[in-house]
C-alpha positions in Angstrom: -116.0 32.1 148.1 -112.9 33.4 146.4 -112.8 33.0 142.6 -110.1 32.4 140.2 -110.2 35.6 137.7 -108.5 33.4 135.1 -111.0 30.7 135.0 -113.6 31.0 132.5 -117.2 29.4 132.2 -115.4 26.6 130.2 -112.8 26.0 132.8 -114.7 25.6 136.0 -114.6 22.1 137.8 -117.6 20.2 139.1 -118.0 19.8 142.8 -120.1 20.5 145.5 -118.1 23.7 146.3 -117.1 24.6 143.1 -118.8 25.9 140.0 -119.9 24.2 137.0 -118.0 22.6 134.3 -119.6 23.1 130.5 -120.5 20.1 128.2 -120.9 20.2 124.7 -124.3 20.1 123.3 -127.3 22.3 122.0 -130.1 24.2 124.1 -133.2 22.4 124.2 -136.4 22.9 125.7 -137.9 19.8 126.6 -140.7 18.8 128.8 -140.3 18.5 132.7 -139.0 15.0 133.5 -141.3 13.3 135.8 -140.0 10.6 138.3 -141.0 8.1 135.8 -137.8 9.1 133.8 -135.6 7.7 136.5 -136.6 4.2 136.2 -139.4 2.1 137.7 -137.9 1.7 140.9 -137.9 5.5 141.6 -139.6 6.5 144.8 -142.7 8.5 144.3 -141.7 11.2 146.8 -138.7 12.2 144.9 -138.1 16.0 145.2 -138.2 18.0 142.1 -136.0 21.2 142.0 -136.2 24.1 139.7 -133.0 26.6 139.9 -133.8 30.2 139.0 -130.7 32.0 138.4 -127.8 29.7 137.4 -124.6 32.4 137.7 -122.0 32.3 140.3 -123.6 31.4 143.4 -126.5 29.7 141.6 -124.1 27.3 139.7 -122.8 26.3 143.2 -126.4 25.7 144.9 -127.2 23.7 141.7 -124.4 21.7 142.2 -124.8 21.1 145.8 -128.5 19.6 144.9 -126.9 17.3 142.0 -124.6 15.6 144.5 -126.8 15.9 147.5 -130.0 14.5 145.7 -128.5 11.6 144.2 -128.2 10.2 147.9 -131.2 8.3 148.8 -131.2 10.2 152.0 -132.1 13.5 150.2 -133.7 11.8 146.8 -134.2 15.1 145.0 -133.3 16.1 141.0 -132.8 19.3 139.2 -135.4 19.2 136.6 -135.1 22.7 135.3 -133.1 25.8 135.0 -133.9 29.4 134.4 -131.6 32.1 133.4 -131.9 35.4 131.7 -128.7 34.7 130.3 -129.0 32.0 127.6 -125.6 31.3 127.9 -125.6 30.6 131.3 -128.7 28.6 130.8 -127.2 26.6 128.4 -124.2 25.9 130.6 -126.4 24.9 133.5 -128.7 22.4 131.3 -125.2 20.8 130.0 -124.1 20.5 133.6 -127.2 19.0 134.8 -127.6 16.4 131.7 -123.9 15.4 132.0 -123.9 14.7 135.7 -127.1 12.6 135.4 -125.3 11.0 132.6 -122.3 10.0 134.8 -124.9 8.6 137.2 -126.6 6.3 134.4 -129.8 8.6 134.5 -130.8 10.2 131.1 -132.3 13.3 132.0 -132.7 16.7 130.0 -133.9 19.4 132.3 -136.4 21.7 131.1 -135.2 25.2 130.1 -136.4 28.9 130.9 -135.7 32.4 130.4 -138.5 33.9 132.4 -138.8 32.8 136.1 -142.7 32.8 136.0 -142.8 30.2 133.3 -141.0 27.8 135.5 -143.1 28.5 138.3 -146.1 27.7 136.5 -144.9 24.2 136.1 -147.2 21.8 138.6 -144.5 19.2 138.8 -141.8 21.3 140.3 -141.7 21.0 144.2 -139.2 23.5 145.2 -136.9 26.4 143.8 -133.1 27.4 144.2 -133.3 31.2 143.8 -129.8 32.9 143.3 -130.9 35.8 141.2 -129.3 39.6 142.2 -130.6 41.0 145.3 -133.4 43.4 143.4 -135.2 40.4 142.3 -135.2 38.2 145.1 -138.5 39.7 146.7 -140.1 39.6 142.8 -139.0 35.8 142.4 -139.8 34.5 146.1 -142.9 35.9 146.6 -144.2 34.5 143.3 -142.8 31.1 144.1 -144.4 31.2 147.3 -147.9 32.1 145.6 -147.1 29.3 143.2 -147.0 27.0 146.2 -143.0 26.1 145.7 -140.7 25.5 148.9 -137.9 27.8 148.3 -134.1 28.1 149.0 -133.3 31.7 148.8 -129.8 33.4 148.7 -129.0 35.9 151.3 -129.8 39.0 151.6 -133.5 37.6 151.7 -134.9 40.6 150.2 -133.4 44.2 149.1 -135.6 46.4 151.0 -137.4 46.0 154.6 -140.9 46.3 153.3 -140.4 43.4 150.4 -139.0 41.3 153.6 -142.6 41.9 155.6 -144.4 40.9 152.3 -142.2 37.7 151.6 -143.0 36.6 155.4 -146.4 36.9 154.7 -146.5 35.2 151.5 -144.7 32.2 153.0 -146.8 31.8 155.9 -150.0 32.3 153.7 -149.1 29.7 151.3 -147.6 27.2 154.0 -144.3 26.7 151.9 -140.7 26.2 153.3 -138.1 28.8 152.9 -134.6 28.5 153.7 -132.6 31.6 153.8 -129.0 30.9 152.4 -127.3 32.0 155.7 -125.0 28.8 155.5 -123.0 30.1 158.5 -125.9 28.5 160.7 -124.9 24.9 159.2 -121.3 25.3 160.8 -120.6 23.9 164.0 -118.0 27.1 164.8 -121.1 29.6 164.7 -123.7 27.0 166.3 -121.5 26.3 169.1 -120.4 29.8 169.7 -124.1 31.1 169.8 -125.0 28.5 172.1 -122.0 29.2 174.5 -123.2 33.1 174.4 -126.8 32.1 174.9 -126.0 29.9 177.9 -124.1 32.6 180.0 -120.5 31.0 179.1 -119.1 34.5 178.7 -121.0 35.8 181.7 -123.2 38.7 180.9 -123.0 39.5 176.9 -122.1 43.2 176.7 -120.9 44.0 173.3 -120.8 42.2 169.8 -118.3 43.3 167.1 -119.3 42.6 163.5 -116.5 42.8 160.9 -117.3 42.8 157.3 -114.8 43.1 154.1 -114.6 46.3 152.1 -115.6 46.6 148.4 -113.2 48.1 146.0 -112.5 48.7 142.1 -114.4 51.2 139.8 -117.1 50.4 137.3 -117.5 51.4 133.7 -120.5 53.2 133.0 -119.9 54.0 129.0 -123.0 52.2 127.4 -122.8 49.2 125.4 -124.7 46.9 122.9 -127.1 44.6 125.0 -125.7 41.1 124.5 -128.1 38.8 122.3 -128.2 36.2 124.6 -129.3 38.7 127.6 -132.6 39.5 128.3 -131.9 42.8 129.9 -135.3 44.1 130.6 -136.1 41.1 132.9 -132.6 41.3 134.5 -133.6 44.6 135.4 -136.9 43.5 137.0 -138.1 46.2 139.4 -135.4 48.5 139.1 -135.3 51.8 136.5 -134.5 51.3 133.1 -130.7 52.1 132.7 -128.2 51.9 129.9 -126.6 48.3 129.6 -122.5 48.0 130.5 -121.2 44.6 131.1 -119.9 46.0 134.7 -123.6 46.7 135.7 -124.5 43.4 134.9 -122.1 40.2 135.0 -118.9 39.3 132.8 -119.9 37.6 129.6 -117.1 34.9 129.9 -116.6 34.1 133.3 -118.1 33.8 136.8 -116.0 36.3 138.1 -117.6 38.6 141.0 -120.3 40.7 139.2 -120.7 44.4 139.1 -124.0 44.6 140.3 -123.0 43.7 143.6 -121.4 47.3 143.8 -124.5 49.1 142.7 -127.1 50.7 144.9 -130.2 50.1 142.6 -129.3 46.3 142.8 -127.3 45.3 146.2 -126.4 48.3 149.1 -122.7 46.9 149.1 -121.0 44.6 151.8 -123.7 45.9 154.1 -125.6 43.1 153.2 -123.2 41.1 151.2 -121.4 39.8 154.2 -123.5 41.9 156.8 -126.5 39.5 156.2 -124.1 36.6 157.3 -122.5 38.3 160.4 -125.5 40.2 161.7 -127.7 36.8 161.3 -125.1 35.4 163.6 -125.1 38.3 166.3 -128.9 37.9 166.6 -128.8 34.4 166.8 -126.7 34.6 169.7 -128.6 37.1 171.1 -132.1 35.1 170.7 -134.0 38.1 168.8 -133.4 36.5 165.4 -137.0 35.9 164.7 -138.9 38.9 165.8 -136.7 41.8 167.0 -133.6 43.8 166.3 -131.5 47.0 167.5 -133.8 49.9 169.1 -131.0 52.5 167.8 -128.5 52.6 164.8 -126.1 55.1 163.7 -123.3 54.9 160.9 -120.8 56.7 159.2 -119.5 55.5 155.6 -117.4 56.4 152.5 -118.9 56.8 149.5 -115.9 57.8 146.9 -116.4 58.6 143.1 -115.9 55.2 141.8 -117.7 55.5 138.2 -120.5 53.3 137.9 -119.9 51.6 141.7 -121.7 54.0 144.2 -122.2 51.4 147.2 -120.4 52.3 150.3 -116.6 51.2 151.1 -115.3 51.7 154.5 -117.9 51.9 157.3 -118.3 52.1 160.9 -121.5 51.7 162.7 -122.8 51.7 166.4 -126.1 49.8 167.6 -127.9 49.1 170.6 -130.5 46.7 171.6 -133.1 46.9 174.0 -131.6 44.7 176.5 -128.5 47.3 176.5 -126.3 45.1 174.5 -123.9 47.2 172.0 -123.0 46.3 168.7 -120.0 47.8 166.7 -119.2 47.3 163.3 -116.3 48.0 160.9 -114.2 46.7 158.1 -111.9 44.0 158.0 -111.5 40.4 157.8 -114.9 38.9 158.5 -116.2 37.7 161.8 -118.1 38.4 164.8 -116.7 38.8 168.4 -118.8 38.2 171.4 -117.4 40.1 174.6 -119.0 39.2 177.9 -118.3 40.2 181.5 -116.2 36.7 181.9 -114.5 36.5 178.4 -114.9 36.8 174.7 -114.9 34.5 171.6 -114.3 35.6 168.0 -115.7 33.3 165.2 -115.3 33.1 161.7 -115.6 30.9 158.8 -114.0 27.5 159.6 -112.7 28.7 162.9 -113.2 30.2 166.4 -110.9 31.5 169.3 -111.5 32.6 172.9 -110.1 34.0 175.9 -109.7 30.3 177.1 -109.8 27.3 174.7 -111.4 25.3 177.1 -114.5 27.2 176.7 -115.1 25.1 173.5 -115.1 21.7 175.5 -117.8 23.0 178.2 -121.2 21.1 177.7 -124.5 22.8 177.7 -126.6 22.0 180.5 -129.4 19.5 180.5 -131.8 22.2 180.9 -130.0 24.5 179.0 -130.7 26.1 175.4 -129.8 24.1 172.6 -130.0 25.7 169.1 -130.8 24.0 166.1 -128.4 21.5 164.5 -127.7 21.5 160.7 -124.7 19.8 159.1 -125.5 20.8 155.7 -127.5 23.9 154.6 -128.9 22.7 151.4 -129.2 19.2 152.8 -131.4 20.8 155.8 -133.5 22.7 153.0 -134.3 19.3 151.3 -135.2 17.4 154.6 -137.5 20.1 155.6 -139.0 20.1 152.2 -140.1 16.4 153.1 -140.8 16.6 156.9 -142.5 20.2 156.3 -140.5 21.4 159.8 -138.9 24.4 159.7 -135.6 24.9 158.6 -132.7 26.3 160.2 -132.8 29.5 158.8 -136.4 30.4 158.2 -137.9 33.4 156.9 -138.3 35.5 159.8 -134.6 34.8 160.4 -133.6 36.0 157.0 -135.9 39.1 157.3 -134.6 39.9 160.4 -130.6 39.7 159.8 -131.6 41.7 156.6 -133.5 44.5 158.2 -130.5 45.1 160.4 -128.3 45.5 157.1 -130.8 47.9 155.6 -131.1 49.8 158.7 -127.4 50.6 159.0 -127.5 51.4 155.3 -130.2 53.9 156.0 -128.3 55.2 158.9 -125.2 55.7 156.5 -127.0 57.3 154.0 -129.0 59.8 156.4 -125.7 60.3 158.7 -127.6 60.5 161.9 -128.8 58.4 164.8 -132.0 56.6 164.1 -134.4 55.0 166.6 -135.8 51.7 165.8 -139.0 50.2 166.9 -138.5 46.5 166.1 -142.0 45.4 166.9 -143.5 48.1 164.5 -140.7 47.8 162.2 -140.7 51.4 161.8 -138.5 54.3 162.5 -139.7 56.3 165.5 -140.7 59.8 164.5 -139.0 59.9 161.3 -140.6 60.2 158.2 -137.7 60.5 155.9 -136.1 57.2 157.3 -139.5 55.1 156.9 -139.4 56.0 153.3 -136.3 54.5 152.8 -137.9 51.2 154.1 -138.8 50.1 150.5 -138.2 51.7 146.9 -140.5 52.3 143.7 -140.7 49.1 141.8 -140.9 49.4 138.2 -144.1 47.9 136.8 -145.2 45.4 136.2 -142.6 44.1 139.1 -144.8 45.5 142.2 -144.7 43.0 144.9 
């Protein structure tokens, strides 16, 4: 979502698709509100949600829960917020309180700096996790073991091994996990994948994946840590490093944070947008829950950009076991499916094809019909109550992120890699296999 750089924390409008608007008030630490707070007529099965990470994307997800939750169909309320930055924490708490006040509900959400304290609350049913990529596994695995259902922003985890461990934790504890791959809840992407899966392009031959390019320079000059930021908690499992605002996030806005371009915390656009687009590629191939490519090769540019050290331009080539080729490069984000009988290009909000009438074609009665969701957060709330699988389950999130990680490793090693998607290991390549995880700073091992 594009941001206006002139907007600050105090000038951002409140809506389901925008960032939060602050309200006056003081930071308080009240108790979790039970359903009784909402009135004698409140249903006993109201979902109680905690939000971990209330910055750029976390505020969007929190607002989606606020707006959807007051609908009787979803009946969910934000009862707790958590952020390592107390300015953002206060902003989120004020937003929640103001929203419910406007709906004649007197609610003060409980506030936490440490996510572990939020997870220890027995009367929270599910959590929205929108922390930096390097914290996803630590947060989500702990949430699964605490018995909380989870909406986890993409990419699912930073490393492949973390993803494997999160899959196990989710299944062991029988919790719902929805990956924040919201393109699955778009009719454009679902319809495209259905047409591909049902052979409407003939034999699928090639998939073209296009993602944007990072830019800019990060300032590495050390700065004093702001009093409102628990920097050690923010670093989490990554090595100790001098604080600079470009390493973390802007203090006075929800502009795009610097950590998105620093390899210790994020792999760059290959996961930032790649996790969305490779997810669609795998969904159309029907290998999104249990497989991936068997060969990957990539080249990338890593120019000197100060603190920012993730790739910028890149090209990549991958092959699946069924012979389908996948090529990737930079540009306007989208996915192009090329078959023996035609092609479909799909992007956010639109699609086009060799023949526009293809989108009017019906799927045969005995054809493959994909999971239909019209709202990604709404689907998560529905599945919390029904205990059915969400549209982007943990396995799909793990497998799409694995494709991103494989491409990143190929960029760094600069050679073709052979991958066993069943064993989730590189074939005869110890150096590449060592890059499937990273050393976690104690006590943040997963």
